C-alpha positions, 0 to 999 in steps of 0.5 A: 386567487394565485398571487400576480407577484408569483405569475410575473415571477414565474413567467420571467423565470419561463417564457419564452416572449416573442419580440421581446429584448430578453435581456431587458426582460430577463433582469427586469430592465423593462419593468414586469410583464403586462399580466392581462386578465380580462376585456370587454368591448374595445377594452382591456384590463391588467392585473392592476385593475388599469383599463386601456382601449385596445387601439390595436384589436391585440394583433389585428385579430379582435375584430368582435371585441372582448368578451363575447359570449356567443363565441365562448358558449360556442366553443364550450357547446363543441368541447362538450359535443367533440372536443377534437378529431381529424380531418385526415382522409376525409373525416369532418365535423358539422361545423369545419364542413359548415365553415368552408362553405360559408368561406367558399361562398364568401371569398373572393376570387374563383373559390373551391376548396379551404384548407386550414391551419393555425396561423397565417405563418403556417397559412403561407408556408402551405401556400409556398407548397402549393405553388410548387405542388401545382407547377410540378403537377402541370409540368413546370417543375422550374416555375417555383420562385416566389415574389414578395414584396419590401415590407410586406410580412408574411409571418415568421416560419421558415418559407413565410418569414423568408416572405416577409420584406423586413430585414429584422425577421431575417437577421441572423436566423439564416432566412430568407430561404432561397426561391425567395425573391422581393420587389419593391415597396408600393408606398407612394410617399417614400418610394416616389420620385419627385413630381411622380403621381400615384398611377405613375408610381404605381406603373412603375413599380408594376415595370420593376416586378416585370423586370424581376421576372425577366431577369429570373426567366418567367418558366421559373417564377410560379408565386407573388403574394401580396397584402392588399394594404401593407400592415407591418410593414407601416400600415400603407394602403396602394397607391392608386392603380396599384393592383390593376398594374400587378395583376396585368403582369402577372397574368403575362407571364403565368405567375400564381397571385396570393392575396394575404387577406389575413388582416384585411379580411373579414371588414377590417377595409371597410369590405369584405376583404382587402381584394374585394375594395381594389379589384384582386382577383386572387388564385390563393387566399389566406386568411387567419386573424379575423377569422376567429377574432383571436378566440381560437387558433386558426388559418385558412388557405382558400384555393380557387378552381385553377389550382384545385382544378389541376390537383384534382386532375393529377390525383389517379396519378400521384395519390393522395394529398400529403399535406396537413397538422395534427389540427387541420379545421379543429372542431373547437375552432371552426365552431369559434370561426362559425360563431364569429362570422356569425357576429360579422353577419349580424352586426353587419361589421364590414360596412360598420368598419366603413362608416366608423372608419370614414370618421376615424380616418377625418379625425387623423387627419383633422388632428395630425396632418398639419403637426410639424413631425408629422409627414404623412397620416393614412389609412382606410377603414379601421387601420390607420397610421401616423408617420413622424419625420424630423423634418417634413418638407425634406421628410428627413427621418428622425434619428433612429436612437431617438425612439420617436414612434416608440416613445409616443407608443408609450406616453399613449399607453401611459394615458391608457391606449394601445397603439403600436410602434411599428417597425421600420419607422417613426410610425403609430399604428392603428387597427381598433375593433371593429364594433369600436364607437365614434365616441371611442375613436374620438377619444383614441385619437385624443389620447394619440394626439395628447402623446403626441404633444408630450414627445413633441414637447421632449424633443423640443427641450433637447439641445440640437 
């Protein structure tokens, strides 16, 4: 067995880690990398033998939990049978056809076909191309702009990174790409005017979207992309009436609706899809993460009948659909996805997320809502967030230099809980595997509470 000190040194010398302060890592200021060696259920283990509750399911991925041998066996069977073949020029495999049929059957809206990639980022890159392709094919060559939302997250590639509505994803990267616009975040706590109800706030956000479309020219706006529940932007469920108001505007100006279900899909909100929960009728749907529970890289673009019909009707005129990746529809990834969806269906994980999620939301509110540094406790299903503020009455934020959210996240990790310090605020985020039990929820919430109390005590000792 390789010595773990050697692994740490090799990693530091050779891996370019995402979202890592490079100088701190290279010089050892942030310590050694965490070498994850195993996992079972909702827990992972590191090379020191320490166990953690993974309160974030990797990166919202591992819905079925760690160590599911059913998926490992499905991957192995397919690897022995056929490790790889492409899906160009109408080639397919048994697992790919089966997976596509079940996705079309279960997806929201009026689904027709599924296109495959490897990540949510590349899937949303495909979505942009489909918006442009669709409007070119139907004689609307100017209708290309895509509207996203502030605090929305849609990936890190060139166009998907531009759709992401957080500036630090753009800084020093020459983003956003031209033709990508942003409208207001659907966060009532921070965005509402004094005394404004959720319904009134939703109407105002929809009116702002309409004004943006009119200002740009409806003939130039082709698509709108949104997560049913904001994820990385703060784990923020939509305010009452929001999606109904937004969809009315999009229909009025013939703008395609792309539902980014990368986080919400396959049960996390307590429904099969966030669209189902919030009455969203998308033209295009993006899926990844929970599709394979992270056991293999796979993403999907579920193309609705309206868009696909235009594409097929134009085929005799323009020829082949000229888009695809070497690994589109990879047979091992498709086999993993089918095994994961079998578990999701057999163990009724959407319903489990609804029931256990109700307990989770109740526990979060009971333990945190009245704490003097907590501004908002929010969530749905097995998504949750606690937002910390210096003054809950005036909503005054902490000085960013205090790094309150990051400190609470570290204090939780020191106690054996992985909960994410979310960007753009002092926010502690949760997205545990959907197999989590109520007892594990209680343990997770208690560890987070202890970590918060520790940092509160530290803050109280600091000079004013």
